[in-house]
C-alpha positions in Angstrom: -5.7 -32.2 14.7 -5.3 -28.9 14.3 -2.6 -26.5 13.6 -2.8 -22.7 13.9 -0.8 -21.4 11.2 -0.4 -17.6 9.3 -0.1 -18.6 5.6 1.2 -21.3 3.2 2.9 -20.7 -0.3 4.2 -22.5 -3.4 6.0 -22.6 -5.2 8.5 -20.2 -2.4 12.3 -20.2 -3.8 13.8 -18.0 -0.9 13.7 -20.7 2.1 15.4 -23.9 1.1 16.9 -25.7 -2.0 14.8 -25.5 -4.9 10.7 -25.6 -5.8 9.2 -25.8 -2.2 5.8 -25.3 -0.4 5.9 -23.0 2.6 4.1 -23.6 5.3 5.0 -20.4 8.6 2.4 -21.4 11.7 1.4 -18.6 14.0 2.8 -17.9 17.3 6.3 -17.1 19.0 6.7 -16.0 22.4 10.4 -15.4 21.8 9.8 -12.2 20.1 13.5 -11.3 18.4 13.4 -7.8 17.7 14.4 -6.9 13.8 11.6 -10.0 13.0 10.3 -9.2 9.5 7.5 -11.2 10.6 5.4 -9.6 13.4 2.4 -10.6 11.8 3.0 -14.5 13.3 4.1 -13.1 16.8 0.3 -13.3 18.6 -0.7 -16.6 19.5 -4.7 -16.6 18.4 -3.3 -14.7 15.1 -4.2 -16.8 11.7 -6.2 -19.5 10.9 -6.5 -22.9 12.7 -6.5 -25.6 9.9 -6.4 -29.4 9.5 -3.2 -30.9 9.5 -4.5 -33.0 7.0 -5.4 -30.3 4.9 -1.7 -29.4 4.9 -0.3 -33.1 4.1 -3.3 -32.9 1.0 -1.1 -29.4 0.3 1.7 -30.7 0.2 0.6 -34.0 -1.8 -0.4 -31.4 -4.5 3.0 -29.8 -4.1 4.1 -32.7 -4.4 2.1 -33.3 -7.7 3.5 -29.8 -9.6 7.6 -31.3 -8.6 8.0 -29.6 -5.3 11.7 -30.6 -4.4 11.0 -29.3 -0.1 8.7 -28.6 2.9 10.1 -25.3 4.9 7.8 -25.2 8.1 8.9 -21.1 9.7 6.7 -19.0 11.9 6.0 -17.6 14.1 7.7 -20.1 16.1 6.7 -24.1 14.4 8.0 -26.1 17.8 5.7 -23.8 20.3 2.8 -26.4 18.7 4.8 -29.4 18.9 2.2 -31.8 18.5 0.6 -30.6 15.6 4.6 -30.1 13.9 4.8 -33.6 14.7 1.8 -34.4 12.8 2.1 -32.7 10.3 5.9 -33.8 9.5 5.0 -37.6 10.2 1.7 -37.3 7.1 4.7 -34.9 4.7 7.7 -37.5 5.4 5.2 -40.6 4.3 3.5 -38.6 1.6 7.1 -37.7 0.7 8.3 -41.5 0.8 5.0 -42.2 -1.8 6.2 -39.8 -3.9 10.0 -40.7 -4.3 9.2 -44.4 -5.5 13.3 -45.1 -5.1 14.3 -41.7 -6.0 16.2 -39.4 -3.0 12.3 -37.6 -2.8 11.7 -34.1 -1.3 13.0 -32.7 1.6 11.4 -31.7 5.3 13.7 -28.5 6.7 12.4 -26.8 10.2 12.9 -23.1 10.5 13.2 -22.4 14.9 14.1 -19.9 17.1 15.2 -21.8 19.8 18.5 -23.0 20.4 19.5 -27.0 20.3 20.4 -27.0 23.8 16.8 -25.4 24.5 15.1 -28.4 22.5 12.8 -30.5 25.0 11.9 -34.1 24.7 8.5 -32.6 22.7 11.0 -30.7 20.7 13.1 -33.4 19.6 9.9 -35.8 19.0 8.2 -32.7 17.1 11.1 -32.9 14.7 12.3 -36.8 14.4 11.0 -36.8 10.1 13.2 -33.7 9.7 15.4 -34.1 6.8 17.6 -30.8 8.6 16.5 -27.6 10.7 18.2 -23.9 10.8 17.9 -23.0 14.6 18.9 -19.9 16.7 17.6 -16.5 17.7 17.8 -14.0 15.0 20.1 -11.3 16.4 19.9 -8.2 14.1 23.0 -6.8 15.1 24.8 -10.0 13.5 24.0 -9.8 10.1 25.5 -12.6 7.2 25.1 -13.4 4.0 25.1 -17.6 4.8 22.0 -18.5 2.2 18.2 -18.7 4.0 19.9 -17.4 7.3 18.8 -14.3 9.2 21.8 -13.7 11.3 25.4 -15.2 11.7 24.8 -16.9 14.8 21.9 -18.9 12.9 23.3 -22.9 12.4 21.6 -24.4 9.9 21.7 -29.0 10.7 20.9 -32.1 8.4 19.8 -34.3 10.5 19.2 -37.2 8.3 21.7 -38.9 5.4 19.0 -37.1 3.2 19.5 -33.7 4.5 22.8 -34.5 4.5 22.9 -34.7 1.1 21.0 -32.6 0.1 22.5 -29.5 2.4 25.8 -30.2 2.9 26.5 -27.7 -0.3 25.1 -25.2 1.6 26.5 -25.6 5.0 28.7 -22.5 4.4 27.5 -21.0 0.6 26.7 -16.9 0.5 23.6 -16.0 -1.3 24.2 -13.4 -4.2 21.3 -11.2 -5.8 17.6 -10.9 -3.8 17.1 -13.1 -0.6 13.4 -11.9 -1.4 10.4 -13.0 -2.9 7.2 -11.2 -3.4 3.4 -13.1 -3.8 0.6 -10.6 -4.4 -2.9 -11.2 -3.1 -5.8 -10.1 -5.1 -8.8 -7.7 -3.4 -8.7 -4.3 -1.4 -7.1 -3.2 -0.5 -3.7 -5.9 -2.3 -2.3 -7.7 -0.1 1.7 -8.4 -0.9 3.8 -10.7 1.4 7.8 -11.2 1.0 9.0 -14.3 1.9 13.2 -14.5 2.1 15.4 -13.6 4.7 16.7 -10.3 3.6 20.0 -8.6 3.8 20.8 -5.6 5.8 18.4 -3.0 4.5 16.9 -4.8 1.6 13.1 -4.5 2.9 13.8 -0.4 3.0 15.3 -1.1 -0.5 12.1 -2.5 -1.2 9.8 -0.1 0.0 11.4 3.0 -2.3 10.8 1.4 -4.5 8.0 0.2 -4.8 7.0 3.9 -3.0 9.2 5.6 -6.6 6.3 3.5 -8.7 3.3 5.1 -6.2 2.7 2.4 -3.9 2.1 3.1 0.1 2.9 0.1 1.6 0.4 0.6 5.0 1.0 -1.9 8.5 4.2 -3.8 7.4 4.8 -6.4 9.2 8.8 -5.5 9.7 7.8 -2.3 11.4 5.9 -1.9 15.5 
């Protein structure tokens, strides 16, 4: 089975606790105003990737000490069957590496509200340990860790999720909520991972400009 994805990154430290593998699904019909990831909206963008290849990356991340997997987008639930296959493989590999311990957790971001989830959505989330739900509302900023707006909810779905996320349900973040990854090439590509506070992206751009670096076609601009 194939999933259409925007990209992957390891180690990711700004979308969940600990050192994580991040996988961003491609395509989102919700198109929340103010979204920083407009490049993930187009369903035909990104690249088609075998779920088995994503599972291989997850296995390699676990070997390097990954503490969790975060799936975001785009909208992962718009590819519910592929998400189900990915999380099934991810849970199997996690349990193999856990060797009787707690093991890494599986976190999924979705812009859907809980009452909008369909049977296929719930099936796709059956192996997730926690989910963050809700549209991004630019007019409702929040300092809650890993959430972009105050309406979004972090919900543990399993005992592992409850243990891992209980300390973070009402925790506010401190310091920068962004992580920058630079991809060599011409031009150089910069990926910004995380959930920025209001004004944080503007300050990031300003800092680069002061250093003589110009950003072309940032994903958070129309």
